[in-house]
C-alpha positions, -999 to 999 in steps of 0.1 A, spaced: 0 0 0 13 34 -9 18 57 20 24 94 19 51 108 42 47 144 52 73 163 71 69 198 84 100 218 91 81 240 115 73 209 136 110 203 145 116 240 151 85 243 172 94 214 194 130 226 199 117 261 207 90 249 231 109 220 246 142 237 251 152 228 287 166 261 298 141 264 326 146 228 336 184 232 335 182 264 356 161 247 382 184 218 385 214 241 387 197 258 416 192 225 433 229 216 429 239 250 443 216 247 473 230 212 481 265 226 481 254 255 503 236 231 527 267 209 530 290 239 528 309 223 500 317 256 483 338 267 514 354 235 525 350 207 500 356 179 525 334 150 534 336 125 562 345 96 539 377 114 529 389 116 565 371 87 581 402 72 597 412 106 613 377 111 626 377 76 642 409 85 661 387 109 681 415 135 691 388 162 685 350 159 686 321 181 679 297 169 705 269 193 697 271 213 729 267 250 728 279 279 749 256 303 766 255 325 735 251 294 712 287 291 702 296 255 691 319 236 714 348 215 700 364 192 726 399 179 726 396 148 748 426 132 764 446 115 735 479 99 739 503 109 711 484 141 702 517 158 693 525 130 669 493 137 647 504 149 613 497 185 605 475 176 575 453 153 595 449 179 622 440 206 597 415 183 578 397 173 610 395 209 622 384 221 588 356 195 586 344 200 622 342 238 618 321 232 586 295 211 603 276 238 623 255 262 605 269 294 591 251 314 618 264 293 646 300 293 632 299 331 629 295 334 667 328 317 672 339 283 685 346 274 722 374 249 726 378 226 756 412 210 760 411 181 785 446 174 796 440 163 832 460 131 828 486 145 805 516 167 806 524 204 800 540 194 767 507 181 754 490 213 765 517 233 747 514 212 715 476 216 715 477 253 719 504 256 693 485 237 667 452 255 674 470 288 671 485 278 637 459 256 620 424 263 635 403 274 605 373 289 623 367 318 646 377 313 682 357 328 710 372 311 742 396 283 751 392 263 783 421 241 794 417 215 821 452 214 838 471 182 844 460 168 877 496 160 889 512 187 909 545 190 890 527 191 856 502 216 869 531 239 880 548 235 847 515 244 830 510 276 850 545 287 843 543 278 807 511 296 800 525 328 814 558 324 797 545 313 762 512 333 760 527 357 736 543 329 716 509 313 711 496 346 696 461 339 708 437 367 704 411 350 725 411 344 763 426 312 776 410 300 808 429 275 829 407 253 850 416 230 878 386 207 876 354 201 856 335 218 884 352 250 874 342 243 838 305 240 849 307 276 860 312 286 824 292 260 805 260 243 815 262 206 823 236 198 796 260 210 770 289 189 782 296 152 776 297 127 804 335 127 806 334 164 814 308 159 841 279 168 818 247 151 808 250 154 770 248 120 753 273 116 726 283 85 706 312 93 683 306 63 659 270 72 656 278 108 648 303 96 621 276 73 606 250 100 605 274 125 589 285 99 563 250 90 554 239 126 551 268 135 529 263 104 508 226 114 504 236 149 494 261 136 469 236 112 454 211 140 451 236 162 434 246 134 410 210 127 401 203 163 394 233 164 371 221 133 353 187 148 348 202 179 334 223 158 310 191 138 301 172 170 294 200 184 272 200 151 253 163 152 247 165 188 235 192 180 209 175 149 196 162 154 160 127 141 155 122 112 130 100 114 100 82 81 102 57 65 125 79 35 135 109 57 142 89 81 163 74 52 182 108 38 188 121 72 200 91 76 223 97 42 238 134 48 242 128 81 260 101 66 281 124 38 293 151 64 302 125 85 320 113 55 340 148 47 350 154 82 362 120 82 380 130 50 398 162 65 409 144 96 423 119 73 441 147 53 456 166 84 467 134 97 484 130 64 503 166 66 514 162 102 526 131 93 546 148 63 561 178 84 571 157 111 587 138 86 607 171 71 620 183 105 631 150 111 649 149 76 664 161 86 700 133 111 703 107 87 690 116 59 713 112 78 746 89 108 750 113 123 776 143 121 753 153 151 732 176 155 704 208 175 710 217 204 689 240 183 668 212 159 660 188 188 654 213 202 629 213 169 611 175 168 610 174 203 596 201 194 570 181 164 559 149 184 556 166 209 535 180 182 513 146 165 509 132 199 499 157 200 471 149 164 461 112 174 459 121 204 438 141 181 415 112 157 411 88 185 403 111 200 377 117 167 361 80 157 361 70 190 346 97 188 319 89 152 310 51 159 308 58 187 283 83 166 263 60 135 263 31 156 252 50 170 223 63 135 212 27 121 214 14 150 193 42 144 168 32 107 166 -5 116 164 2 140 135 22 113 117 -6 87 122 -31 113 110 -11 121 79 -5 84 71 -42 75 75 -51 106 55 -31 94 26 -46 59 27 -81 72 30 -76 98 3 -62 72 -21 -91 48 -14 -117 75 -19 -99 87 -50 -101 53 -65 -137 49 -56 -145 83 -72 -126 74 -103 -144 41 -106 -176 60 -99 -168 85 -127 -163 56 -152 -198 42 -145 -217 64 -171 -239 37 -185 -276 41 -175 -288 8 -191 -309 -1 -221 -332 -26 -206 -347 -35 -172 -323 -64 -168 -293 -42 -176 -304 -14 -153 -311 -38 -125 -276 -52 -130 -262 -17 -130 -280 -10 -97 -265 -41 -82 -231 -30 -93 -238 5 -79 -249 -10 -46 -218 -31 -46 -196 -1 -52 -215 18 -25 -209 -11 -1 -172 -11 -9 -171 26 -2 -186 23 32 -154 13 50 -132 40 35 -160 65 40 -164 56 76 -126 58 80 -125 92 64 -153 105 86 -137 90 117 -104 105 107 -120 140 103 -134 136 138 -100 127 152 -86 157 134 -112 179 151 -102 164 185 -66 172 178 -75 208 170 -96 211 202 -67 197 222 -45 226 210 -23 205 188 7 224 176 0 215 139 -35 230 138 -28 248 106 -19 215 89 -47 194 103 -76 218 97 -73 218 58 -70 181 57 -101 176 78 -119 199 53 -106 179 24 -117 146 39 -152 159 44 -152 173 9 -142 139 -5 -169 121 16 -196 146 4 -185 141 -32 -187 104 -29 -221 104 -11 -236 130 -35 -223 112 -66 -237 80 -52 -271 95 -46 -271 112 -80 -261 79 -98 -287 60 -78 -314 85 -87 -304 83 -124 -305 45 -124 -338 44 -105 -352 68 -130 -338 48 -158 -353 16 -143 -387 33 -141 -383 44 -177 -376 9 -190 -403 -6 -168 -427 19 -184 -415 9 -218 -418 -28 -210 -453 -22 -196 -463 -5 -228 -448 -33 -249 -465 -60 -228 -498 -42 -231 -494 -39 -268 -485 -75 -273 -513 -86 -251 -537 -64 -272 -524 -80 -303 -530 -114 -288 -565 -104 -278 -573 -92 -313 -558 -123 -329 -577 -147 -306 -611 -132 -313 -628 -158 -335 -646 -143 -365 -672 -170 -367 -685 -159 -333 -693 -124 -346 -722 -135 -368 -746 -128 -340 -753 -97 -320 -743 -116 -288 -709 -125 -302 -703 -89 -313 -713 -76 -278 -689 -101 -262 -661 -90 -285 -668 -53 -279 -669 -60 -241 -636 -78 -242 -620 -48 -260 -635 -23 -236 -623 -44 -207 -588 -46 -221 -588 -9 -229 -598 -3 -193 -565 -18 -181 -547 13 -194 -552 30 -161 -541 -1 -142 -509 -2 -163 -506 36 -160 -496 39 -197 -485 75 -203 -492 96 -233 -461 104 -255 -461 140 -242 -462 130 -206 -436 104 -212 -412 128 -228 -418 155 -201 -410 129 -174 -379 113 -189 -366 139 -213 -333 144 -193 -328 106 -192 -332 99 -229 -300 90 -246 -300 86 -283 -305 48 -282 -331 50 -255 -349 78 -273 -351 57 -305 -364 27 -285 -390 49 -267 -402 64 -300 -407 29 -314 -425 17 -283 -447 48 -281 -454 45 -318 -464 9 -312 -488 20 -285 -504 45 -308 -507 20 -335 -523 -6 -312 -547 19 -299 -556 29 -334 -562 -8 -343 -585 -12 -313 -604 19 -324 -608 5 -359 -618 -29 -345 -644 -12 -323 -658 7 -353 -660 -24 -374 -678 -43 -347 -702 -15 -340 -710 -13 -377 -715 -50 -378 -738 -48 -348 -758 -20 -365 -761 -37 -400 -764 -74 -394 -772 -77 -431 -752 -108 -442 -736 -138 -426 -699 -137 -419 -676 -163 -433 -658 -178 -403 -621 -175 -406 -599 -181 -375 -564 -166 -372 -536 -189 -384 -519 -204 -353 -485 -199 -368 -492 -162 -373 -503 -157 -337 -480 -131 -321 -461 -135 -290 -474 -115 -261 -439 -105 -249 -414 -91 -274 -382 -112 -275 -363 -79 -277 -373 -67 -243 -344 -81 -223 -318 -74 -250 -301 -42 -258 -315 -27 -289 -306 0 -313 -341 9 -326 -347 32 -355 -376 56 -355 -408 36 -361 -422 38 -396 -451 19 -409 -444 -9 -434 -464 -33 -453 -462 -57 -423 -478 -32 -399 -514 -39 -389 -543 -20 -403 -581 -23 -399 -608 -18 -425 -642 -6 -414 -659 -31 -436 -670 -62 -419 -657 -83 -447 -622 -72 -439 -622 -89 -405 -604 -119 -417 -578 -98 -434 -575 -77 -403 -567 -108 -382 -539 -117 -405 -524 -82 -403 -521 -79 -365 -488 -97 -366 -463 -69 -366 -429 -77 -350 -436 -114 -348 -409 -140 -355 -413 -177 -362 -407 -197 -330 -379 -222 -326 -385 -258 -316 -361 -280 -296 -327 -286 -310 -335 -321 -322 -362 -308 -346 -336 -290 -366 -316 -321 -375 -339 -331 -403 -341 -297 -420 -327 -294 -454 -299 -268 -456 -298 -243 -484 -278 -252 -515 -254 -224 -508 -248 -237 -473 -241 -272 -486 -217 -258 -511 -200 -237 -484 -198 -267 -460 -179 -287 -486 -151 -261 -487 -147 -262 -449 -124 -285 -430 -141 -309 -406 -129 -289 -376 -143 -257 -390 -176 -274 -397 -177 -285 -361 -170 -249 -348 -197 -236 -372 -221 -262 -360 -213 -252 -324 -222 -215 -331 -254 -223 -350 -267 -247 -323 -256 -222 -296 -278 -195 -312 -307 -219 -315 -302 -230 -279 -304 -193 -267 -335 -187 -287 -352 -217 -272 -344 -205 -237 -357 -171 -246 -389 -186 -259 -394 -203 -225 -389 -171 -207 -411 -150 -230 -437 -176 -237 -441 -192 -203 -426 -172 -174 -434 -135 -183 -471 -142 -192 -477 -154 -156 -477 -117 -146 -505 -109 -170 -537 -101 -152 -560 -116 -178 -542 -149 -176 -542 -152 -138 -574 -173 -138 -557 -199 -159 -528 -205 -134 -534 -229 -105 -522 -218 -70 -497 -247 -69 -480 -234 -101 -482 -198 -90 -465 -205 -57 -438 -228 -72 -431 -211 -105 -395 -203 -94 -389 -240 -87 -404 -251 -120 -381 -230 -141 -351 -229 -117 -323 -206 -128 -331 -207 -165 -329 -169 -166 -293 -172 -153 -285 -197 -181 -299 -173 -207 -280 -143 -194 -247 -163 -193 -251 -177 -228 -265 -147 -245 -243 -120 -230 -210 -139 -224 -206 -174 -238 -219 -168 -273 -197 -138 -278 -166 -157 -267 -175 -186 -290 -179 -162 -320 -142 -152 -315 -132 -188 -321 -143 -187 -357 -111 -168 -366 -90 -183 -338 -100 -219 -334 -73 -225 -308 -93 -203 -284 -121 -228 -282 -107 -251 -255 -96 -220 -235 -131 -206 -238 -145 -237 -220 -117 -238 -194 -120 -201 -187 -157 -205 -180 -154 -236 -159 -168 -219 -127 -196 -201 -147 -207 -234 -161 -215 -246 -126 -248 -229 -130 -258 -262 -148 -252 -280 -115 -276 -257 -98 -302 -262 -126 -300 -299 -125 -301 -300 -87 -335 -283 -90 -347 -305 -119 -363 -333 -98 -384 -307 -80 -393 -291 -113 -404 -325 -126 -427 -330 -96 -443 -296 -101 -447 -303 -138 -464 -337 -132 -489 -320 -109 -497 -291 -132 -490 -303 -167 -527 -305 -176 -536 -269 -166 -550 -247 -193 -523 -221 -190 -496 -245 -204 -519 -253 -233 -525 -217 -241 -487 -209 -240 -478 -239 -261 -503 -230 -288 -493 -194 -287 -456 -204 -292 -465 -230 -318 -445 -257 -299 -453 -293 -308 -438 -306 -276 -449 -298 -240 -428 -275 -218 -408 -300 -198 -393 -314 -230 -378 -279 -235 -367 -277 -198 -345 -307 -205 -327 -287 -232 -298 -276 -208 -290 -313 -203 -290 -320 -240 -268 -289 -245 -241 -303 -222 -241 -336 -241 -238 -315 -274 -208 -297 -260 -192 -331 -251 -199 -345 -286 -185 -314 -304 -153 -314 -283 -148 -351 -290 -153 -346 -327 -129 -317 -327 -103 -337 -308 -103 -363 -336 -93 -338 -364 -64 -316 -373 -45 -291 -351 -50 -253 -352 -22 -250 -378 -40 -274 -401 -72 -254 -397 -58 -227 -419 -47 -251 -447 -67 -248 -479 -88 -279 -484 -76 -282 -519 -41 -287 -507 -51 -317 -487 -67 -337 -515 -34 -352 -525 -22 -360 -491 -22 -397 -482 -35 -410 -449 0 -418 -439 14 -383 -445 -18 -365 -435 -20 -338 -408 -7 -346 -374 -31 -356 -347 -39 -329 -322 -29 -352 -293 7 -342 -300 0 -304 -297 -7 -280 -270 -41 -274 -285 -48 -311 -282 -39 -310 -245 -62 -280 -239 -90 -298 -258 -85 -329 -237 -87 -307 -205 -119 -291 -218 -135 -324 -227 -125 -339 -192 -140 -308 -176 -173 -312 -196 -175 -349 -188 -170 -341 -151 -197 -314 -153 -221 -339 -169 -214 -365 -142 -219 -338 -115 -253 -329 -130 -263 -365 -131 -253 -370 -95 -270 -337 -85 -303 -352 -100 -297 -384 -81 -290 -367 -47 -320 -345 -52 -341 -376 -56 -330 -390 -23 -356 -384 3 -352 -383 41 -316 -371 40 -306 -355 73 -295 -319 72 -260 -327 84 -252 -350 54 -231 -322 40 -206 -327 68 -195 -358 50 -179 -337 23 -179 -342 -14 -194 -372 -31 -166 -392 -47 -183 -423 -60 -218 -439 -61 -234 -470 -75 -258 -499 -69 -248 -529 -46 -262 -560 -31 -258 -556 6 -259 -581 35 -261 -567 71 -246 -590 97 -245 -588 135 -217 -608 151 -237 -620 180 -266 -634 160 -253 -648 127 -223 -666 114 -206 -659 81 -216 -693 67 -252 -684 71 -251 -655 46 -263 -678 19 -297 -682 36 -305 -645 34 -316 -625 4 -295 -594 -1 -310 -559 -2 -303 -538 -32 -289 -504 -21 -277 -473 -38 -244 -464 -20 -227 -430 -21 -191 -427 -10 -183 -393 5 -150 -379 16 -158 -387 53 -186 -412 51 -208 -438 33 -245 -434 27 -269 -463 21 -302 -456 2 -331 -479 -5 -340 -481 -42 -377 -478 -52 -389 -478 -88 -417 -453 -95 -436 -444 -127 -427 -412 -146 -433 -397 -180 -404 -419 -193 -416 -451 -176 -403 -465 -143 -375 -445 -128 -355 -451 -96 -363 -432 -65 -339 -433 -35 -348 -433 3 -321 -425 29 -315 -455 52 -282 -451 70 -249 -432 70 -215 -443 84 -185 -422 92 -153 -435 77 -134 -428 110 -154 -455 127 -150 -481 99 -126 -508 87 -125 -526 54 -116 -562 46 -114 -584 15 -133 -617 16 -119 -652 7 -121 -673 -24 -154 -673 -42 -161 -637 -33 -144 -618 -61 -171 -592 -63 -175 -588 -25 -158 -569 3 -167 -562 39 -169 -530 59 -174 -531 96 -174 -507 126 -143 -508 147 -157 -530 174 -167 -555 148 -203 -560 161 -219 -546 129 -207 -556 94 -219 -550 59 -210 -573 29 -212 -554 -4 -214 -572 -37 -205 -550 -68 -216 -557 -104 -181 -566 -114 -146 -574 -99 -133 -542 -114 -159 -521 -96 -152 -540 -63 -114 -533 -67 -120 -496 -74 -142 -491 -44 -120 -512 -21 -89 -492 -32 -107 -458 -28 -121 -466 7 -87 -479 19 -70 -448 7 -95 -426 25 -92 -446 57 -54 -443 55 -55 -406 49 -79 -400 78 -58 -421 102 -27 -401 93 -46 -368 98 -35 -355 64 -53 -329 44 -80 -339 19 -65 -347 -14 -98 -338 -31 -98 -301 -23 -91 -293 -60 -112 -311 -86 -81 -314 -108 -66 -336 -80 -96 -358 -77 -93 -395 -86 -106 -401 -121 -117 -436 -131 -123 -442 -168 -158 -453 -178 -142 -479 -200 -130 -499 -171 -162 -494 -150 -188 -498 -177 -216 -473 -170 -205 -468 -134 -198 -431 -127 -168 -426 -104 -146 -397 -92 -176 -374 -93 -173 -341 -73 -201 -319 -62 
């Protein structure tokens, strides 16, 4: 299917313009900045993981205590080897600890407590020296707990006084003798237990919390950076130009988005878990409170979670917009693709619609055109509904503020315009055809009325007009008939032309002129007949010589030209047109002259065999080769066959609708007329319109003859339908053959044989085809058909033309002959099956009929009889049908018919092949075989007419059983694959037949 691909440059530009992630990038950059600010990474880019070992040594801690003014307290607990700590480690720990408190708290200044109660003056000096050199924060006050030993305390006092200036401390240094002195400066609640306070502090827990918070902040920062990169990638992605590529891109982006969304959700869960862990001490005991250090951690986590929430909101908003635009892009591409498909389909329909300009030249033709029009209208419903639905979808896209509104709106308008064009053209064409149908029905009514009037005038016996009573009867018949003008609604020429002037093509106008002229002539004849009869009634002066109309000159009541296309010339009176003299003595002459447009009727094909051909025809036949004479015979008999079917239609079927003949038709015939004649109209249309024209082409190209039959193989199946109905038609005929209507029709047509003899004409025609094909197969090839007969006179039999069996033409003729023989057998079998009464409805489930024939049958039950006792029982004669999946037994009963006794079949039993087995019998049973059900309780012995028939049936049933056991496909699906058994080997037994 051709698909249009539309690409709009403004689409890509619009998406890049609207979906540019500047705002998204800005918001994510703000989040990253805030995270750095919260963690103070911009000032001191250190995290606990980087100095985890130094922190675990615990030579300095940030316990969370505060001075009275809120200054953070850093404690240097007793630590052996403090002076051996590397300068870098000391600086990193100090830098990290001073970055933990908030900026506000750090700006107040730090309070340092140096606990050296168990240490020496040297340790005090080293601590002060390092603090003075490497402490990165603001100092507010330093408390030193002196060594507890006397000598070290003395050294400390002296050293402080002596080295105060060397330390270059700008903050006070307070020397304390004990922790009780310290309590005077700092509240116990802000001091740890080793300093005599009540502040709970666990260094490992503090490190874990700090590490977790920093890891969370780092993960949040990394995620924000990934989202920003993802946004930049989406912004720079160029949109594809096809639906599959767009769908793939949307799926890929959606997968990446889902992955990012999962990471955000996981990060949120981790943050919530960490926050609950920090708050855990306060939640376990109502009396427990978080220290300032823990409160700072809680505040930090809350701020980080706020940034995470901002990240999620920014990403969700960005993705919603991006996803919407991608979906709109995909919707537009789907819309454009469907638009092209629907437009192409509607365009083809409109083109096909425009080609249908014929308005018909007969009722049959117009009805056929109406069927074709309805078919075209039905074919257009699906694309029409698709187009209307697509226009509604386009309107919805416009209402949803699609970015390509300017592209969608004109296409919706175009779709509606195409739909309106198709609907309007359909309605216009339908109106024209209905008007044409009405026109031709009017013309047919006029023709029928005219023919019926001619029949009435021709059937009025002149010998009955010698009395006043006879004249009155004739006048009354004429007045009654003329009264049917209103019933038939026959128009005047002026009314007719006013009503159908726009519909009249040149050919139809000529036909209408002739029909209306005929109407005028018939009315004039009736007027003259009335005048003559009235004069006769008034005068009654002399007897009238009785002269009846000649039966052979009796006109048909339905013109044979009604159902055929005609090119009529304007009606002009000729010597054959009727006229009426007012003199009573001219009545006989008048009866003979009411025969306009009447042709001699044809009789069955067999009646022409004895006719003597013209001398010219005999002379011409001598100059033709045998093959050409066969082809000419085929054409001549085909034309005769078509005329005979036409006579049946015009002489028997159409008059059944005449009001003045209704009383002659019994109810049984009226209710079953369709079954009496079957599909004979279908036969006539096929042969008259199609087959005859194709056969005529074979006169110049004889090699086309076999192809003609093979080409129409499926069309010729109408004969199967005809023969399937034939037994029912015979039954109706036997019941109604003595009715007056058939006698009137037979006399009117001049037929010497009753109707049913003519209804058997299709059967005879098939046999004629078979004979002609056989005859043609026995003569020369197509190349020899062109040889002058004079050139063949000197040829000996030995050196004569090659047989057609060696040519491609011969092969085609053999195929055509085989096809015709199969068709004849199918028709014979159709008649047989139609004659079977009592068949269940599900017999069709058994498949096609493959073989059938008459057998002697013994039914044996294993529990009651023995095989040796078969001789005691008289067999039953049964007609047996072998189907693809079963066997049917029918009782044979001979009943009288018009051809003597004929067989009639009654359904008795059917067996499925799946449940059967088949066996050959022993010596002395060359014509018998046995079939039994699988349990062996019920058996049937079948005796055929000959050993060959027995072998054929046994082989065929065995083959079917084997195929069904192997669950293989039917080998009889195609009739060319069906098993064909020659009639030579089986006598008159028909085998291999397919329905």
